[in-house]
matplotlib code that plots the C-alpha trace (Angstrom):
import matplotlib.pyplot as plt

x = [99.5, 99.0, 97.2, 94.8, 94.2, 93.3, 90.8, 89.1, 88.9, 87.3, 84.7, 83.8, 83.4, 81.2, 79.0, 78.7, 77.7, 75.0, 73.5, 73.5, 71.8, 69.2, 68.4, 68.2, 65.8, 63.2, 63.5, 60.6, 61.7, 59.3, 56.4, 53.8, 54.4, 52.8, 50.0, 46.5, 48.2, 47.7, 49.0, 46.8, 45.9, 44.7, 42.7, 40.9, 40.2, 38.6, 36.5, 33.5, 33.1, 32.2, 29.0, 25.7, 21.9, 21.1, 17.5, 14.8, 12.1, 9.6, 5.9, 2.5, 1.6, -2.0, -4.1, -7.3, -10.1, -12.5, -15.3, -17.4, -20.5, -20.9, -23.5, -21.9, -22.7, -20.9, -21.6, -19.3, -20.5, -18.8, -21.2, -21.1, -21.6, -20.4, -21.4, -20.4, -20.3, -19.1, -16.3, -14.1, -15.2, -18.8, -18.3, -16.4, -19.0, -21.9, -20.2, -19.5, -23.2, -24.5, -22.0, -22.9, -26.5, -25.3, -23.2, -26.0, -28.2, -25.6, -25.4, -29.2, -29.1, -26.8, -23.5, -20.6, -17.7, -15.3, -17.3, -17.0, -13.8, -13.1, -11.7, -11.9, -11.9, -11.0, -11.8, -11.2, -11.8, -14.3, -13.1, -15.1, -12.8, -15.1, -13.5, -9.9, -8.5, -10.6, -12.9, -13.2, -16.9, -16.7, -15.4, -16.4, -16.1, -16.3, -16.4, -16.8, -16.7, -16.5, -19.4, -19.3, -22.8, -22.9, -26.5, -27.2, -30.9, -30.5, -28.4, -31.4, -33.0, -29.8, -29.1, -32.6, -32.1, -28.7, -29.9, -32.9, -30.6, -28.5, -26.0, -25.4, -22.7, -23.1, -20.1, -20.8, -21.4, -19.3, -20.0, -17.8, -17.6, -16.6, -15.0, -14.0, -11.8, -14.6, -15.3, -11.5, -11.1, -14.0, -12.5, -9.2, -10.8, -12.7, -9.6, -7.6, -10.3, -10.3, -6.6, -6.5, -9.2, -7.2, -4.0, -5.6, -6.9, -3.7, -1.8, -4.3, -3.9, -0.2, -0.2, 1.7, 0.8, 0.2, 2.3, 2.0, 2.2, 5.7, 4.7, 1.5, 1.0, -2.3, -3.9, -7.2, -9.1, -12.3, -13.5, -15.2, -18.8, -19.1, -22.5, -22.6, -25.2, -26.3, -27.9, -31.7, -34.3, -35.2, -37.8, -41.3, -43.3, -44.6, -42.4, -40.6, -37.2, -34.3, -33.7, -30.2, -29.3, -26.0, -26.3, -23.5, -19.8, -17.4, -14.3, -12.1, -9.2, -6.6, -4.0, -1.0, 0.0, 2.9, 2.3, 5.2, 5.0, 5.5]
y = [-29.6, -28.0, -31.1, -30.7, -27.1, -27.8, -30.5, -28.1, -25.4, -27.7, -28.8, -25.2, -24.4, -27.4, -26.4, -22.8, -24.0, -26.4, -23.6, -21.1, -23.7, -24.4, -20.7, -20.2, -23.1, -21.2, -17.9, -17.6, -17.9, -15.2, -13.2, -14.6, -18.1, -17.4, -15.2, -16.2, -17.3, -15.2, -15.6, -17.6, -14.4, -12.7, -15.7, -15.9, -12.1, -12.5, -15.6, -13.5, -11.9, -15.3, -15.5, -14.9, -15.3, -12.7, -13.4, -10.7, -9.7, -12.4, -11.7, -12.7, -11.6, -11.2, -9.4, -7.5, -6.6, -3.7, -3.4, -0.3, 0.1, 3.5, 5.1, 6.8, 10.5, 11.0, 9.7, 10.0, 9.3, 9.6, 10.9, 12.8, 12.5, 10.6, 11.6, 10.7, 13.0, 12.7, 15.2, 15.8, 19.4, 18.3, 15.7, 18.2, 20.9, 18.4, 17.1, 20.6, 21.7, 18.6, 18.9, 22.6, 21.5, 18.7, 21.2, 23.7, 20.8, 19.9, 23.5, 23.7, 20.6, 22.4, 20.8, 23.3, 23.8, 22.2, 19.0, 18.7, 17.3, 16.4, 12.9, 12.2, 14.2, 12.7, 12.8, 9.5, 8.4, 5.7, 3.0, 0.3, -2.8, -5.0, -3.4, -3.5, -1.0, 0.0, 2.9, 6.1, 6.4, 9.5, 10.6, 10.0, 12.7, 11.8, 14.1, 12.7, 14.4, 13.0, 14.5, 14.4, 14.6, 15.6, 14.7, 11.0, 11.4, 13.6, 11.2, 9.4, 12.6, 14.1, 11.1, 11.4, 15.2, 14.9, 12.1, 14.2, 17.1, 15.0, 12.9, 9.6, 8.0, 7.0, 4.9, 4.0, 5.3, 4.8, 5.8, 7.0, 8.7, 12.4, 12.2, 8.7, 9.8, 9.2, 5.7, 5.0, 6.0, 3.7, 0.9, 1.2, 1.1, -2.1, -3.6, -2.9, -4.5, -7.5, -7.8, -7.4, -10.1, -12.5, -11.8, -12.2, -15.5, -16.7, -15.5, -17.3, -20.5, -20.2, -19.4, -16.1, -12.4, -10.1, -6.8, -3.7, -3.6, -3.3, -3.0, -2.0, -2.0, -0.8, -1.3, 0.3, -0.5, 1.0, -1.2, 0.6, -0.1, 0.7, 0.5, 0.3, 2.4, 2.9, 5.8, 5.5, 6.9, 10.5, 10.5, 11.6, 14.0, 12.1, 9.1, 7.4, 8.5, 6.2, 4.4, 4.7, 2.9, 3.7, 0.9, 0.7, 0.4, -1.3, 0.4, -2.5, -1.8, -4.5, -4.1, -6.4, -6.1, -7.7, -7.7, -8.2, -11.1, -10.3]
z = [27.4, 24.0, 22.8, 25.8, 25.0, 21.3, 22.4, 24.8, 22.2, 19.6, 22.2, 23.1, 19.3, 18.9, 21.8, 20.6, 17.1, 18.4, 20.5, 17.6, 15.4, 18.1, 18.3, 14.5, 14.2, 16.2, 14.2, 11.7, 8.1, 6.9, 8.6, 6.1, 7.3, 10.6, 9.5, 11.0, 14.2, 17.4, 20.9, 23.3, 25.2, 22.1, 21.0, 24.4, 24.1, 20.7, 21.5, 22.7, 19.4, 17.9, 20.1, 18.2, 18.7, 21.3, 22.4, 22.0, 24.5, 25.2, 24.9, 23.6, 20.0, 19.0, 16.3, 17.1, 14.7, 14.9, 12.4, 12.2, 10.0, 8.4, 6.1, 3.1, 2.7, -0.6, -4.1, -7.2, -10.6, -14.0, -16.8, -20.0, -23.7, -26.6, -30.2, -33.8, -36.8, -40.4, -39.6, -36.7, -36.3, -36.4, -33.7, -31.4, -31.9, -31.2, -28.1, -26.8, -27.3, -25.5, -22.7, -22.2, -21.6, -19.2, -17.2, -16.9, -15.5, -13.0, -11.8, -11.6, -9.4, -6.9, -8.0, -7.5, -9.7, -7.2, -7.5, -11.2, -12.8, -16.4, -16.5, -20.2, -23.4, -26.8, -30.5, -32.5, -36.1, -36.7, -39.2, -41.0, -40.8, -42.9, -46.1, -47.3, -46.8, -43.7, -44.7, -42.6, -41.5, -39.4, -35.9, -32.3, -29.5, -25.8, -23.0, -19.4, -16.0, -12.5, -10.3, -6.6, -5.0, -1.4, -0.8, -1.4, -1.6, -4.7, -6.8, -8.5, -9.5, -10.7, -13.1, -14.5, -15.1, -16.8, -19.1, -20.0, -20.8, -23.2, -21.2, -23.1, -20.8, -17.1, -16.2, -12.6, -9.0, -6.0, -2.4, 0.5, 3.8, 3.8, 7.3, 8.3, 11.3, 13.9, 12.5, 12.3, 16.0, 17.0, 14.9, 16.8, 20.1, 19.1, 17.7, 20.8, 23.1, 20.9, 21.0, 24.8, 25.3, 23.2, 25.1, 28.5, 27.5, 26.2, 29.3, 31.6, 29.7, 29.8, 33.5, 33.2, 34.0, 31.1, 31.0, 29.0, 25.2, 23.8, 20.1, 18.2, 14.4, 12.8, 9.3, 8.2, 5.1, 3.6, 0.7, -2.1, -3.0, -6.7, -8.3, -12.0, -13.8, -17.4, -19.1, -19.1, -21.2, -20.2, -17.4, -18.3, -16.1, -13.0, -13.8, -10.9, -10.0, -10.7, -7.4, -5.9, -2.7, -0.9, 1.7, 4.4, 4.3, 6.7, 8.0, 9.1, 11.5, 12.5, 15.1, 15.8, 19.5, 21.3, 25.1, 27.6, 30.1, 33.8]

ax = plt.figure().add_subplot(projection="3d")
ax.plot(x, y, z, "-o")
ax.set_aspect("equal")
plt.show()
C-alpha cells in the first residue's frame, strides 16, 4: 500500500512539473523581444493609415491670352552734363553751371519738380594709362537726371532745347502708360473669353459638359519699349525738330483656368 502511494505521488509531481514547464515556455523572455508586433485587431485597425494617393478634382485646364494695344502717354529720358577740367573744383563748378542752365530750360518747357530726379552725380579723376606710372590728366564730373515728360508731342522739342542749353548726355528714352488699369481690365476680359472658348471645344471633343471654373491664375506683362537717343548739335532757328515716335505698346494678360466637368 505504501509503495502504491509513493508511485502516485511521483506521478503527480511529474505531471505538475510538465505543466509548469509548458506555461513558462509561453512567457516572454523580455519585452524588447516582441517589440514591433501588435495584436491582429490592432494591425487591422492601423491598415487604413497605409493608404495613399487620394485623387484630386477632375477638370479641364486651359490658358487664355488677352492682348491689348495701348498708346503710351508718358516718356522718360535720362539727360544731363559731363565735363572735364584740370582740377576737381573746376570740373564740379563747370558741371554745376551747365546743369543750372539745363534745369532752367526744363522748367521753361513746363517740366515740374516732381518729374525731375537726379540719378547720377559723380566726380572722377582722368588718368593717362599710356605712361608708367599713369599720369593724372584732370577730372570728369557727371550730373544726370531722369525727366518724366507727360506730353509725348513735346519730347522732340524738349531734347533740342536742353541740348542747346548745354546738355551733353542723352542716355535713352522709354515710353509707358500712366494708367494701365483700363487696358489690364480689357486684357483680362479677352483672356477669359479665350480660355472659355478653348475649354468649350475640349469639352465637346471629349463628350463631357463643362462646369464652373474651380481655379484661376493671372499674369500680366507690359514690355518696355526703350528708344536710344544721343545728344545732337543745338538746333538752329527754323531747323526741323528732332523726331520722336512713341508707337504703341502691348499689355499682355494670360490666365490659367481649371474648369470642372459635370
